[in-house]
C-alpha positions as CSV (number, residue, x, y, z in Angstrom):
1,X,35.0,-3.8,-3.4
2,X,32.0,-5.1,-5.4
3,X,30.8,-3.6,-8.7
4,X,27.7,-1.5,-8.2
5,X,24.3,-3.4,-9.1
6,X,21.8,-2.1,-11.1
7,X,18.1,-2.5,-10.4
8,X,15.2,-1.5,-12.8
9,X,11.6,-0.4,-11.5
10,X,8.9,-0.9,-14.0
11,X,5.6,1.1,-13.2
12,X,3.4,2.2,-15.9
13,X,1.1,4.1,-13.8
14,X,3.6,6.5,-12.2
15,X,3.0,9.9,-13.3
16,X,2.0,12.2,-10.3
17,X,1.4,12.0,-6.8
18,X,-1.9,10.2,-6.7
19,X,-2.5,6.6,-5.6
20,X,0.2,4.4,-4.2
21,X,2.8,4.4,-7.2
22,X,4.6,7.7,-6.0
23,X,5.2,6.7,-2.7
24,X,5.9,3.2,-2.9
25,X,8.5,3.7,-5.7
26,X,9.7,6.7,-4.1
27,X,10.4,4.3,-0.8
28,X,11.6,1.5,-2.4
29,X,14.7,3.8,-4.3
30,X,15.5,5.6,-1.1
31,X,15.9,2.1,0.7
32,X,18.0,0.3,-1.7
33,X,20.0,3.4,-2.1
34,X,20.5,3.6,1.8
35,X,21.3,0.2,2.2
36,X,22.9,-1.6,-1.1
37,X,25.4,-0.4,-3.3
38,X,22.8,0.0,-6.1
39,X,22.1,2.0,-8.9
40,X,18.2,2.3,-9.2
41,X,16.2,3.4,-12.4
42,X,12.7,3.8,-12.9
43,X,10.5,3.8,-15.7
44,X,6.9,5.5,-15.7
45,X,4.0,6.5,-17.7
46,X,4.9,9.0,-20.8
47,X,2.6,11.5,-19.1
48,X,4.7,11.8,-16.1
49,X,4.8,15.3,-14.3
50,X,8.2,17.0,-14.8
51,X,8.3,17.4,-10.9
52,X,8.1,13.7,-10.4
53,X,10.3,12.9,-12.9
54,X,12.9,15.3,-11.2
55,X,12.3,14.1,-7.6
56,X,12.5,10.2,-8.4
57,X,15.1,10.6,-11.3
58,X,12.5,8.7,-13.5
59,X,12.1,8.4,-17.1
60,X,8.7,8.8,-19.0
61,X,8.5,5.5,-21.1
62,X,5.3,3.4,-21.1
63,X,2.6,4.6,-23.4
64,X,-0.5,3.0,-21.7
65,X,-1.6,1.9,-18.1
66,X,-4.3,-0.3,-17.2
67,X,-5.8,2.0,-14.6
68,X,-6.9,4.5,-17.1
69,X,-9.6,1.8,-17.5
70,X,-9.2,1.8,-21.2
71,X,-10.3,-1.7,-21.4
72,X,-13.1,-1.5,-19.3
73,X,-15.7,-2.3,-21.8
74,X,-19.3,-3.8,-21.4
75,X,-19.1,-6.8,-23.4
76,X,-16.7,-9.9,-22.1
77,X,-15.0,-10.4,-25.1
78,X,-13.7,-7.0,-25.7
79,X,-12.4,-7.0,-22.0
80,X,-10.3,-10.1,-22.5
81,X,-9.2,-8.8,-25.9
82,X,-7.9,-5.7,-23.9
83,X,-5.9,-8.1,-21.6
84,X,-4.0,-9.5,-24.5
85,X,-3.8,-6.3,-26.0
86,X,-2.0,-4.7,-22.9
87,X,0.1,-7.6,-22.4
88,X,1.7,-6.8,-25.7
89,X,1.8,-3.1,-25.5
90,X,3.8,-3.8,-22.2
91,X,6.2,-6.4,-23.7
92,X,6.6,-3.9,-26.8
93,X,7.4,-1.0,-24.5
94,X,9.8,-2.8,-22.0
95,X,11.6,-4.5,-25.0
96,X,12.3,-1.2,-26.4
97,X,14.1,0.0,-23.3
98,X,15.9,-3.6,-22.6
99,X,17.5,-3.8,-26.1
100,X,18.9,-0.1,-25.8
101,X,20.0,-0.4,-21.9
102,X,23.2,-2.1,-19.9
103,X,22.0,-5.2,-18.2
104,X,20.3,-5.0,-14.9
105,X,20.8,-7.5,-11.7
106,X,16.9,-7.1,-11.2
107,X,14.1,-5.8,-12.9
108,X,11.1,-5.3,-10.2
109,X,7.6,-4.7,-11.3
110,X,5.9,-3.7,-8.1
111,X,2.1,-3.7,-9.4
112,X,1.3,-6.6,-11.3
113,X,-2.2,-7.6,-12.7
114,X,-3.5,-9.9,-15.4
115,X,-2.9,-7.4,-17.8
116,X,0.8,-7.8,-17.5
117,X,1.6,-11.6,-16.6
118,X,2.0,-12.8,-20.4
119,X,4.0,-9.5,-21.2
120,X,6.4,-10.5,-18.2
121,X,6.3,-14.3,-19.0
122,X,7.8,-13.4,-22.7
123,X,10.2,-10.8,-21.6
124,X,11.7,-13.5,-18.8
125,X,12.1,-15.8,-21.8
126,X,13.7,-13.5,-24.2
127,X,15.8,-11.5,-21.9
128,X,16.4,-13.2,-18.7
129,X,19.9,-14.4,-18.1
130,X,21.1,-11.7,-20.8
131,X,19.6,-8.5,-20.0
132,X,18.8,-9.1,-16.4
133,X,19.1,-12.0,-13.5
134,X,15.9,-12.1,-11.8
135,X,12.4,-10.6,-12.8
136,X,10.4,-9.8,-9.5
137,X,6.8,-9.6,-9.9
138,X,4.9,-8.0,-7.0
139,X,1.1,-9.1,-7.0
140,X,-0.7,-6.9,-4.1
141,X,-4.4,-7.4,-5.2
142,X,-6.7,-10.2,-4.0
143,X,-7.9,-12.7,-6.7
144,X,-10.4,-14.1,-3.7
145,X,-13.5,-12.0,-2.1
146,X,-14.0,-12.1,1.6
147,X,-17.0,-11.8,3.7
148,X,-16.8,-10.0,6.9
149,X,-15.9,-13.0,8.6
150,X,-13.0,-13.7,6.4
151,X,-14.2,-16.5,4.4
152,X,-12.6,-16.7,1.2
153,X,-14.1,-17.6,-2.7
154,X,-12.0,-17.0,-5.8
155,X,-13.2,-14.5,-8.5
156,X,-14.3,-15.7,-11.5
157,X,-11.2,-14.8,-13.4
158,X,-9.2,-16.8,-10.9
159,X,-8.8,-19.6,-13.7
160,X,-6.8,-16.9,-16.1
161,X,-4.8,-16.2,-13.0
162,X,-3.7,-19.6,-12.1
163,X,-3.0,-20.7,-15.8
164,X,-0.7,-17.5,-16.1
165,X,1.2,-17.5,-12.9
166,X,1.6,-21.7,-13.3
167,X,3.3,-21.0,-16.8
168,X,6.3,-19.1,-15.1
169,X,7.0,-22.5,-13.1
170,X,10.2,-23.3,-15.3
171,X,11.5,-19.8,-15.3
172,X,11.0,-19.7,-11.3
173,X,13.0,-23.0,-11.1
174,X,16.2,-21.3,-13.0
175,X,16.0,-18.2,-10.8
176,X,14.9,-15.9,-13.4
177,X,11.4,-14.9,-11.9
178,X,10.3,-14.6,-8.4
179,X,6.8,-13.8,-7.5
180,X,6.4,-11.9,-4.1
181,X,3.4,-10.2,-2.3
182,X,3.4,-8.0,0.8
183,X,0.8,-9.8,3.0
184,X,1.1,-13.5,4.4
185,X,-2.6,-13.7,3.9
186,X,-2.3,-12.7,0.4
187,X,0.6,-15.4,0.1
188,X,-1.7,-17.8,1.5
189,X,-4.5,-17.0,-1.1
190,X,-2.4,-17.5,-4.1
191,X,-0.7,-20.6,-2.8
192,X,-4.3,-21.9,-2.5
193,X,-5.0,-21.1,-5.7
194,X,-1.8,-22.0,-7.6
195,X,0.0,-24.5,-5.1
196,X,3.1,-22.0,-5.2
197,X,4.1,-20.1,-2.4
198,X,5.1,-16.6,-2.9
199,X,7.8,-14.5,-0.8
200,X,6.6,-11.9,1.5
201,X,7.9,-8.6,0.4
202,X,7.5,-6.5,3.7
203,X,6.4,-2.4,2.7
204,X,9.1,0.0,2.5
205,X,8.8,3.2,4.2
206,X,10.7,6.4,4.1
207,X,9.3,7.1,7.9
208,X,12.2,4.8,9.0
209,X,14.6,7.3,8.2
210,X,13.1,9.8,9.7
211,X,14.6,11.7,12.5
212,X,14.1,10.5,16.4
213,X,12.4,13.4,17.0
214,X,9.5,12.7,14.9
215,X,8.5,10.2,17.4
216,X,6.3,12.5,19.3
217,X,5.7,12.1,22.7
218,X,2.1,13.1,24.2
219,X,2.1,11.3,27.3
220,X,0.9,14.2,29.2
221,X,-2.0,14.6,26.6
222,X,-4.5,17.6,27.5
223,X,-7.3,19.2,25.1
224,X,-8.6,17.6,22.2
225,X,-7.5,14.1,20.7
226,X,-6.2,14.9,17.1
227,X,-7.4,11.8,14.9
228,X,-6.1,11.2,11.3
229,X,-7.6,8.7,8.9
230,X,-4.9,9.1,5.8
231,X,-5.3,8.3,2.1
232,X,-8.0,9.2,-0.1
233,X,-11.4,8.9,1.3
234,X,-13.4,5.9,-0.2
235,X,-16.0,3.5,1.0
236,X,-13.9,0.5,1.9
237,X,-11.8,2.5,4.4
238,X,-14.8,3.2,6.4
239,X,-15.0,7.1,6.3
240,X,-18.9,6.6,6.3
241,X,-18.3,4.8,9.4
242,X,-16.2,7.4,11.2
243,X,-19.2,10.2,10.1
244,X,-21.8,7.9,11.7
245,X,-19.8,7.3,15.1
246,X,-19.2,11.1,15.0
247,X,-22.9,11.5,15.2
248,X,-23.4,9.2,17.8
249,X,-20.7,11.0,19.9
250,X,-22.6,14.3,19.9
251,X,-24.5,13.8,23.2
252,X,-22.0,11.3,25.0
253,X,-19.9,12.8,27.7
254,X,-16.4,12.5,26.7
255,X,-13.0,12.9,28.7
256,X,-11.6,14.8,25.7
257,X,-13.3,16.0,22.5
258,X,-12.2,15.0,19.0
259,X,-10.6,16.8,16.1
260,X,-11.0,14.5,12.9
261,X,-8.8,15.2,9.9
262,X,-9.6,13.5,6.7
263,X,-8.3,13.8,3.0
264,X,-11.2,13.8,1.0
265,X,-11.5,15.4,-2.8
266,X,-14.6,13.5,-4.5
267,X,-17.6,11.9,-3.2
268,X,-18.1,8.1,-3.5
269,X,-20.9,5.8,-3.7
270,X,-22.2,4.2,-0.7
271,X,-23.9,0.5,-0.6
272,X,-27.4,2.1,-1.1
273,X,-26.5,3.9,-4.0
274,X,-26.6,7.5,-2.4
275,X,-23.3,9.4,-2.5
276,X,-21.1,11.0,0.1
277,X,-18.5,13.8,-0.2
278,X,-16.5,16.2,1.8
279,X,-19.4,18.8,1.5
280,X,-21.5,16.5,3.6
281,X,-19.2,16.5,6.6
282,X,-20.9,19.6,8.0
283,X,-24.0,17.9,9.4
284,X,-22.0,15.2,11.4
285,X,-20.1,17.9,13.6
286,X,-21.0,18.7,16.9
287,X,-19.4,20.3,20.2
288,X,-17.7,16.8,21.0
289,X,-16.4,16.2,17.4
290,X,-15.1,18.9,14.9
291,X,-13.7,18.1,11.4
292,X,-10.9,19.2,9.2
293,X,-10.6,18.3,5.5
294,X,-7.5,18.1,3.2
295,X,-9.2,18.6,-0.3
296,X,-5.9,18.8,-2.4
297,X,-3.0,16.0,-2.5
298,X,-0.5,16.4,0.0
299,X,3.4,16.3,-0.8
300,X,5.7,13.9,1.0
301,X,6.8,16.1,3.6
302,X,3.0,17.6,4.1
303,X,1.8,14.1,4.8
304,X,4.4,13.2,7.0
305,X,3.7,16.2,9.0
306,X,0.0,15.3,9.1
307,X,1.1,11.8,10.6
308,X,3.4,13.4,12.9
309,X,0.9,16.1,14.4
310,X,-1.9,13.4,14.8
311,X,-2.8,11.8,18.3
312,X,-4.3,8.5,17.0
313,X,-4.5,7.0,13.4
314,X,-7.8,5.7,13.2
315,X,-8.4,3.0,10.1
316,X,-12.2,1.7,10.2
317,X,-11.6,-0.4,7.3
318,X,-14.1,-2.7,6.0
319,X,-12.9,-6.2,6.8
320,X,-14.3,-8.0,3.6
321,X,-11.5,-5.6,1.6
322,X,-8.8,-5.3,4.1
323,X,-8.9,-9.2,5.3
324,X,-5.7,-9.7,3.4
325,X,-4.5,-6.5,2.0
326,X,-1.8,-4.7,3.6
327,X,-1.7,-0.8,4.8
328,X,1.1,1.2,4.0
329,X,-0.5,4.1,6.4
330,X,-0.6,1.5,9.4
331,X,3.1,0.8,8.8
332,X,4.2,4.4,8.7
333,X,2.0,5.3,11.9
334,X,3.5,2.5,13.9
335,X,7.0,3.5,12.8
336,X,6.3,7.1,14.0
337,X,5.1,5.6,17.5
338,X,1.3,6.4,16.8
339,X,-1.5,4.5,18.5
340,X,-3.7,2.7,15.9
341,X,-7.1,2.1,16.3
342,X,-7.9,-0.9,13.4
343,X,-10.7,-3.2,12.2
344,X,-10.1,-6.5,14.2
345,X,-9.1,-9.7,12.0
346,X,-7.3,-7.7,9.3
347,X,-3.9,-7.7,8.1
348,X,-3.4,-4.5,10.2
349,X,-4.5,-6.8,13.3
350,X,-2.0,-9.2,12.8
351,X,0.9,-6.9,12.6
352,X,-0.4,-5.0,15.6
353,X,-0.7,-8.2,17.4
354,X,3.1,-9.1,16.6
355,X,4.2,-6.2,18.3
356,X,1.3,-6.0,21.0
357,X,0.4,-2.4,20.1
358,X,-3.1,-0.9,18.9
359,X,-6.5,-1.1,19.4
360,X,-8.8,-3.4,17.5
361,X,-12.3,-2.7,17.1
362,X,-15.5,-4.6,15.6
363,X,-16.3,-4.4,11.8
364,X,-19.3,-2.0,12.6
365,X,-20.1,1.9,13.6
366,X,-20.9,0.6,16.9
367,X,-17.6,-0.9,17.5
368,X,-15.9,2.2,16.3
369,X,-17.9,4.7,18.6
370,X,-17.3,2.5,21.6
371,X,-13.7,2.4,20.8
372,X,-13.2,6.2,20.6
373,X,-15.0,6.7,23.9
374,X,-12.1,4.7,25.2
375,X,-9.6,6.3,23.5
376,X,-11.0,9.8,24.9
377,X,-10.3,8.5,28.3
378,X,-7.0,6.1,27.7
379,X,-4.9,8.1,25.0
380,X,-1.9,8.5,27.3
381,X,-1.7,5.1,27.8
382,X,-2.1,4.0,24.5
383,X,0.5,6.6,23.3
384,X,3.3,5.2,25.7
385,X,2.8,2.0,24.5
386,X,3.2,2.9,21.0
387,X,6.2,4.9,21.5
388,X,7.4,2.1,23.5
389,X,7.1,-0.4,20.8
390,X,8.3,1.9,18.0
391,X,12.2,0.8,17.8
392,X,10.8,-2.9,17.3
393,X,8.5,-1.8,14.5
394,X,11.0,0.3,12.8
395,X,13.7,-2.7,12.8
396,X,11.3,-4.9,11.3
397,X,10.4,-2.7,8.7
398,X,13.8,-1.2,8.2
399,X,15.5,-0.6,4.8
400,X,17.8,-3.5,5.4
401,X,15.1,-5.8,5.9
402,X,13.2,-4.7,2.8
403,X,16.4,-4.7,0.6
404,X,17.5,-8.4,1.6
405,X,13.9,-9.5,0.7
406,X,14.0,-7.9,-2.7
407,X,17.6,-8.3,-4.0
408,X,19.5,-10.7,-1.5
409,X,18.0,-13.9,-3.0
410,X,19.8,-13.5,-6.2
411,X,22.6,-11.1,-5.7
412,X,23.5,-10.9,-2.0
413,X,24.1,-7.2,-2.4
414,X,22.6,-6.0,1.0
415,X,25.2,-7.8,3.4
């Protein structure tokens, strides 16, 4: 029997259940423990909520997180100084842990930005090969901008990213460092920028371990169609488009009415400078469309229950934001056998084409409206197709595949 392997997850922003940090790391730990003979340790923020620390068995450790906007200064030179300062802070905090811990096989950083790359480079040079075998750096953010047609232009900071990433070349050659991303389109983006091909790490999901009964069969659907747009309401997710589509549906004859569930706590700004918030939803309701608002963060179990209760998951994301970015909720919906409505020519579209499921819609209110009219009529057929394709989706996004991609390249622990 082989000795147990040790993996360390470093996540400076992990402190509560908001954002992607909690669920992603929870799913990562569960996948590794389900498949591999692995002990998983997690370092989060020093302000971590006790319940989060207890559930993940995570240690409050990092003193700072860049997502607190602590370096968001009006002067450019101060912002650049903040990048250097945060790299130093990351290096100091992680060094403090590595010097007093037993060696790890893998150190995994699931959320890496420019404020981290110099710190991780120094960590890999000093501790790689002794305190850990490989450092896996996951970059999930765009360094390019996209228009509504998917045309790519690089941000002004791309030159700094290029320089910082290419400094790892000798360490990559030695197997000390691996760069990964979670989307083939993002891998294409960074390859164009740096000439280096990142590995694509599939999104981990606890839904894959859900009981088969969670795949709800509504093939004889009657009554209202329950729509869910998961995740905190934001402009890039197209929440305003869904409201505008609801207004257009008010006077349209429909096969079935809609009940729309939204997770919405705070107002956000629209492109014209006005603000739209949960208190505005009432004026978009009609006899055809009603709304249900969730104003507080959901627990993991409550979120899963909302997905299970939904008939359709609607993701009217703006293409310029989600052209290359993945959607974890799309993965979870497909793994539960839920029909998806999504914007065409996005990452979601490429995955759904692979499994021949879901419905692509145009990147505007008219496209969403016409698709919802079709959904009201075709919901039983779409649900049957989603349930039929669910086993293939679950296998593709399985814990085993995630474990192999994350760990097996260096350690072969997941066979």
